[in-house]
Structures are given as C-alpha cells and as structure tokens.
DOTI-316566 format. One record per residue (C-alpha): residue number from 1; residue in one letter; x negated, y negated, z negated. Coordinates in steps of 0.1 Angstrom, whole numbers, plus 5000, padded with zeros to 4 digits. Each point is the difference from the previous one (the first is absolute). Layout:
<bakes>
  resi  resn    xx    yy    zz
   NUM     A     X     Y     Z
...
</bakes>
This chain:
<bakes>
  resi  resn    xx    yy    zz
     1     M  3781  1296  9253
     2     I  4978  4981  5024
     3     E  4983  4968  4987
     4     Y  4997  4972  5026
     5     N  4970  4983  4984
     6     R  4977  5027  5015
     7     S  4998  5019  5032
     8     V  5031  5021  5006
     9     L  4982  5023  5024
    10     D  4973  5007  4974
    11     Q  5026  5007  4973
    12     I  5019  5025  5023
    13     E  4968  5018  5009
    14     T  4989  5003  4963
    15     T  5034  5014  4991
    16     M  4998  5026  5029
    17     I  4966  5011  4988
    18     Y  5010  5004  4964
    19     S  5032  5017  5008
    20     G  4982  5026  5022
    21     V  5014  4989  5033
    22     L  4965  4991  5012
    23     R  4969  5021  4991
    24     K  4980  4968  5005
    25     R  5003  4969  5021
    26     G  5012  5009  5035
    27     V  5003  5037  4992
    28     P  5036  5013  4994
    29     M  5004  5031  4979
    30     N  5029  5013  5022
    31     S  5014  4997  5035
    32     T  5006  4967  5017
    33     R  5038  5004  4996
    34     E  4997  5008  4963
    35     T  4977  4970  4995
    36     M  5024  4977  5018
    37     K  5028  5012  4978
    38     A  4980  4992  4968
    39     Y  4992  4965  5012
    40     R  5035  4994  5012
    41     E  5015  5009  4966
    42     H  4974  4982  4980
    43     I  5004  4967  5019
    44     A  5038  5002  5000
    45     R  4999  5003  4961
    46     N  4973  4975  4992
    47     V  4997  4974  5027
    48     K  5024  4971  5003
    49     K  5006  4983  5034
    50     G  4994  4963  5002
    51     D  4977  4971  5005
    52     L  4977  5010  4971
    53     L  4993  5033  5016
    54     R  4994  4984  5034
    55     K  4977  4974  4985
    56     N  4981  5027  4981
    57     V  4993  5019  5032
    58     L  4990  4970  5021
    59     T  4976  4986  4973
    60     D  4982  5034  4994
    61     V  4965  4985  5005
    62     K  4983  5034  4999
    63     R  5020  5011  5031
    64     K  4995  4968  5021
    65     A  4990  5011  5035
    66     D  4967  4989  5014
    67     R  5012  5008  5035
    68     I  5028  5018  5019
    69     R  4993  5036  5012
    70     L  5020  5023  5023
    71     G  5019  5027  4982
    72     E  5000  4984  4966
    73     M  5029  4986  4979
    74     Y  5004  4963  4990
    75     C  5025  4977  4985
    76     F  5002  4962  5001
    77     A  5024  4971  4999
    78     Y  5015  4991  5033
    79     P  5028  4975  4993
    80     V  5001  4981  5033
    81     P  4996  5022  5031
    82     K  4995  4983  5034
    83     H  5036  5007  5012
    84     K  5017  4996  4966
    85     S  5029  4980  5015
    86     T  5010  5028  5024
    87     L  4994  5030  4977
    88     P  5032  5014  4984
    89     Y  4978  5011  4970
    90     F  4963  5007  4992
    91     D  4979  5013  4971
    92     Q  4981  4972  4982
    93     L  4977  5025  4983
    94     P  4990  5027  5025
    95     L  4985  5034  4991
    96     M  4982  5007  5032
    97     I  4979  5028  5014
    98     C  4978  4983  5026
    99     T  5000  5013  5035
   100     K  4985  4971  5020
   101     I  4978  4970  4993
   102     D  4992  4970  5022
   103     R  4985  4965  4995
   104     N  5034  4985  4991
   105     G  5014  5026  4977
   106     F  5009  5037  4996
   107     E  5028  5024  5006
   108     G  5014  5030  4982
   109     I  5028  5020  4985
   110     N  5017  4982  4971
   111     L  5012  5028  4977
   112     H  5025  4977  4983
   113     Y  5024  5002  5030
   114     F  5006  5036  4993
   115     P  5025  5013  4973
   116     M  4983  5023  4976
   117     K  5008  5033  5016
   118     L  4987  4989  5034
   119     R  4971  4983  4983
   120     E  4990  5032  4983
   121     D  5003  5019  5033
   122     L  4979  4975  5018
   123     F  4974  5001  4973
   124     L  4998  5038  5001
   125     S  4995  4999  5038
   126     L  4973  4974  4997
   127     M  4982  5020  4973
   128     D  4994  5027  5025
   129     Q  4979  4975  5019
   130     R  4978  4988  4971
   131     T  4962  5001  5003
   132     T  4993  5020  4969
   133     S  5018  5028  4981
   134     S  5002  4980  4968
   135     F  5014  4966  4993
   136     G  4967  4985  4992
   137     E  4989  4964  5006
   138     Q  4986  5008  5034
   139     S  5031  5017  5014
   140     R  5020  4983  5027
   141     I  5024  5009  5028
   142     K  4984  5011  5032
   143     P  5009  4979  5030
   144     P  5019  5000  5022
   145     I  5031  4996  4979
   146     G  5033  5001  5018
   147     V  5019  4968  5006
   148     G  5037  5000  4992
   149     L  5024  4989  4973
   150     G  4986  4976  4975
   151     Y  4973  4988  5023
   152     R  4991  4963  4996
   153     S  4974  4975  5010
   154     Y  4984  4975  4976
   155     L  4980  4968  5006
   156     R  4971  4993  4976
   157     R  5009  4963  4998
   158     K  5035  5010  4987
   159     V  4987  5021  4971
   160     F  5006  4980  4968
   161     S  4981  5020  4974
   162     S  4970  5022  4996
   163     I  5003  5032  5021
   164     I  5001  5029  4975
   165     H  4983  5032  5011
   166     I  5020  5030  4989
   167     K  4974  5028  5001
   168     A  5011  5036  5002
   169     T  4997  5004  4963
   170     D  5030  4976  4997
   171     W  5021  5013  5029
   172     F  5024  5019  4978
   173     S  5006  4970  4978
   174     A  5004  4976  5029
   175     L  5025  5023  5017
   176     Y  5024  4996  4971
   177     L  4994  4966  4986
   178     P  5031  4978  5006
   179     I  4981  4970  5013
   180     E  5019  4995  5033
   181     N  5013  4965  5003
   182     F  5024  4996  5029
   183     Y  5011  4966  5012
   184     G  5034  4998  5018
   185     R  5014  5034  4989
   186     E  5001  5023  4970
   187     A  4977  5029  5000
   188     N  5028  5026  5002
   189     K  5014  4984  5031
   190     V  4965  4999  5016
   191     W  4996  5037  4993
   192     R  5034  5008  5015
   193     D  4988  4983  5032
   194     T  4969  5021  5000
   195     I  5021  5032  4995
   196     A  5023  4989  5029
   197     A  4970  4993  5022
   198     E  4985  5034  4992
   199     I  5032  5018  5010
   200     K  4999  4983  5034
   201     L  4965  5013  5007
</bakes>
C-alpha cells in the first residue's frame, strides 16, 4: 500500500520499475495501452482517494514548477475561481495540460472532467503529439492542442498552492490518481455531463 509520508508519485514509479512495467524511468517495457493498464490496476489496488493523497501531491517539493510551459501537465489548488457564484460545479484541484499562457494566467485541458474511458482515449490521442518517442523528462505535447471538452482558464492570483509540474515520467500515474476535487457536484455526475456533451458534438 501507498504511504502518505513520502512522495506518492515516487512510490508508484519505483514499483513500476521493480515490477518490470518500466525498463527505467520514462521508458515503458510494453505498449502505451499495456502500460496504462498496469498503472490503472496498481493505483486502483493501492491508492486511497482523499485529502491525504491530495495533500501529498500538492506538497511534492521535488515537483514544484519553476514556471509554466506550453504542452506540459500541472496540478494545483484552485478553490475559488473568479465566477464561483455562477458555476454549477468546478474542480478545486485541476490536472491540466497547458495550451495557452498570458500575463494573468493560463489555459488548458483539465483531465479530471473526463470519465476514465474518455480520459484514456484523450490521453492516447495526445500521446501521438508528444515531442519525443519516450516518456522522458523533456517530453511534452506539441502545440497546438485542440480546444474542446474540459477546457478551462485559470488566473494565477487564484492559485492557492504551489503549482506541481507533472513531467512525462509521471503522466501515467497522474492519469489515474483519484485527486479530482469537485465543488458543487459529485464526480460521477460531472462525468455524465461530459459524456452527454460529447454525444452532442
């Protein structure tokens, strides 16, 4: 089982290397789909959803971002969005792939708005646009990244934590970690809305 007094992301990576899922950091032994399956099953068995997990990820000092870059993945606490009073719901801990940066903030695709099957499909399509063939630390998603479901804007002044940089070596883990934290609606209901919106497209 995962221990919450040390980095959850580090622990998952170590297990994946020792179990033969990864040849070394950022280098899967098998196909992307097979690697995703291994991570999904391991996290489902060993990681418990809740505030301890969220706190562990948000306080992972080693992964604190020095700046925001296009095509990379980040998570952060965002408890009070600008239009909170008019939003039916929102994610207080986005897992975002950045697509745009300006002086006030940044925009991107928040993967938490997608139920797992759609999230996996989106992830696989984005992997075709990554800058390297491996999942090494320098890999990112090539812009432009399409705008659609799950796309959100974030103001820097509304971020209430360190911004955690999820490098490509941790993408598989982040994809499955249950750290979403929706305000105003349960996750399953949010995901049903996403499915309904996709059907209309």
